[in-house]
C-alpha positions as CSV (number, residue, x, y, z in Angstrom):
1,M,81.0,94.5,119.5
2,D,81.9,92.6,116.8
3,V,78.0,91.2,115.9
4,V,77.0,94.8,115.6
5,L,80.4,95.5,113.4
6,R,78.9,92.7,111.4
7,I,75.5,93.5,110.7
8,L,76.6,96.8,110.2
9,Y,78.9,96.0,108.0
10,I,76.1,93.6,105.8
11,V,73.7,96.4,105.6
12,A,76.1,98.8,104.3
13,R,77.1,96.5,101.5
14,F,73.7,96.1,101.2
15,G,73.0,99.9,100.7
16,R,75.5,100.1,98.5
17,D,74.6,97.8,96.2
18,V,71.0,98.9,95.8
19,Y,72.6,102.3,95.2
20,W,74.6,101.0,92.7
21,A,72.1,99.4,91.3
22,I,69.7,102.2,90.8
23,T,73.1,104.7,90.0
24,K,74.7,102.2,87.3
25,P,78.3,104.2,88.0
26,E,81.3,102.7,86.2
27,L,83.2,101.4,89.1
28,T,87.1,101.2,88.8
29,G,88.9,100.0,92.3
30,V,92.4,98.9,93.0
31,R,93.8,95.8,94.8
32,V,97.1,95.5,96.5
33,I,99.4,92.6,96.7
34,I,102.0,93.4,100.1
35,L,105.2,90.9,99.6
36,D,107.1,90.6,102.8
37,A,110.7,89.3,102.6
38,N,109.7,85.3,103.0
39,D,106.9,85.8,100.0
40,A,104.3,86.2,102.9
41,I,101.0,88.6,101.8
42,L,98.7,90.7,103.2
43,L,95.5,89.6,103.1
44,V,92.7,91.1,105.4
45,R,89.6,89.2,106.4
46,H,85.8,91.1,105.9
47,R,83.4,90.7,108.4
48,A,80.6,89.4,105.7
49,G,80.8,88.4,102.3
50,P,81.0,85.5,99.7
51,Y,84.7,85.1,100.6
52,A,85.9,86.8,103.8
53,W,89.7,87.0,102.7
54,T,90.9,89.0,100.6
55,L,93.4,91.7,98.6
56,P,93.4,95.1,100.4
57,G,91.6,97.7,98.3
58,G,88.2,99.0,97.1
59,G,87.1,102.1,95.3
60,V,89.4,105.1,93.6
61,I,87.9,108.2,94.0
62,P,87.7,110.3,90.8
63,R,90.9,111.7,89.3
64,E,93.1,109.8,92.2
65,P,96.1,108.2,91.0
66,V,95.8,104.2,91.1
67,I,98.8,103.6,93.2
68,E,97.5,106.7,95.8
69,A,94.2,105.0,96.4
70,G,96.3,101.7,97.0
71,R,97.9,103.2,99.7
72,R,94.6,105.0,101.5
73,E,92.8,101.7,100.8
74,L,96.2,100.0,102.6
75,R,96.1,102.2,105.4
76,E,92.5,102.4,106.0
77,E,92.1,98.3,105.8
78,A,95.2,97.1,107.6
79,G,96.8,100.5,109.1
80,V,100.2,99.9,106.5
81,N,101.5,102.8,105.7
82,L,104.0,102.6,102.6
83,P,105.8,105.0,100.2
84,A,104.6,105.7,97.1
85,K,108.2,104.5,95.5
86,L,107.7,100.9,96.7
87,F,105.0,99.9,94.6
88,S,104.5,99.5,90.8
89,I,101.4,98.1,88.6
90,H,100.9,95.0,88.0
91,G,97.8,95.7,85.8
92,T,94.4,95.9,85.1
93,S,91.6,92.9,85.2
94,D,87.7,93.6,84.2
95,G,85.2,92.2,86.4
96,A,85.7,92.3,89.7
97,H,82.6,92.5,91.4
98,D,80.0,89.9,90.4
99,I,76.9,92.1,89.7
100,H,78.5,95.9,88.8
101,P,80.6,96.4,86.2
102,C,83.6,97.4,86.9
103,T,87.6,97.5,86.7
104,V,90.7,96.5,88.8
105,T,94.1,97.8,88.9
106,T,96.3,95.3,90.9
107,V,99.2,97.3,92.8
108,V,102.3,95.6,94.4
109,A,104.9,96.4,96.2
110,R,107.6,94.5,98.2
111,A,108.5,95.5,101.5
112,S,111.4,93.5,103.8
113,M,110.5,95.7,107.3
114,L,106.9,96.3,107.4
115,T,104.8,96.7,110.5
116,I,102.1,94.2,112.1
117,P,99.0,95.3,110.4
118,Q,96.4,96.7,112.5
119,P,93.1,97.6,111.4
120,S,90.7,99.5,113.2
121,R,89.1,97.8,115.6
122,W,85.9,99.6,115.1
123,S,86.2,99.4,111.6
124,I,82.7,98.0,110.0
125,E,84.4,96.5,107.3
126,V,87.6,94.7,108.4
127,A,87.6,92.0,111.0
128,D,91.6,91.0,110.9
129,A,94.0,91.4,108.6
130,R,97.7,89.2,108.5
131,F,100.5,88.2,106.2
132,V,100.1,84.4,105.2
133,H,102.3,82.1,103.3
134,P,101.0,81.5,99.8
135,S,102.0,77.4,100.8
136,V,98.8,77.8,104.3
137,F,96.4,79.7,102.7
138,H,94.1,76.3,103.1
139,E,95.2,77.0,107.4
140,L,93.0,80.1,107.0
141,D,89.0,79.9,108.6
142,D,87.5,81.1,105.1
143,A,87.6,81.0,102.0
144,I,90.1,83.4,99.7
145,E,88.5,85.4,96.8
146,P,89.1,83.4,93.6
147,G,90.6,86.5,91.9
148,C,92.9,87.4,94.6
149,L,93.6,83.8,94.4
150,R,94.7,84.4,90.7
151,R,96.5,88.1,91.2
152,I,98.9,86.3,94.0
153,D,99.6,83.2,91.7
154,E,100.3,86.1,88.6
155,I,102.9,88.0,91.0
156,L,104.5,84.8,92.6
157,T,105.1,83.0,88.8
158,G,105.3,85.7,86.7
159,K,102.9,85.4,84.6
160,P,100.8,89.1,82.7
161,V,97.7,89.8,84.7
162,A,94.8,88.2,82.7
163,A,92.2,90.3,81.2
164,H,88.9,88.7,83.9
165,W,89.2,89.4,87.1
């Protein structure tokens, strides 16, 4: 079943990229950094793409508040539901997508009592989700997206958000 879902995800990403190449939309996205009590960070593993491990996130629907978009993406990708009051906006960066121009806002929440992430087993996008401490990122079975690593470093070290993803 994983092979079928992976193929579906690759086809869907290709179709999305072709559609974006034709329509040239202004893309607005959100990424979510969730830290547990031990500073482990929630990562999701996509079924395909240049970097398998990323922060949960995706597109912001027009007129959708960015924190609500982050909460929605967190539920969709990791099965985690957190109240809006736990979230704050870290900042916005340009250029998160390799081909299409976009802006991405990073939202952050720290929560001590978290459920174990449970992505849908039928998700064509997300194969796994787990909390990983930054000290063991190197032990993951695939690479973490560099922009995600920069946002995580900013949060953990108190740096301001960089202008470029």
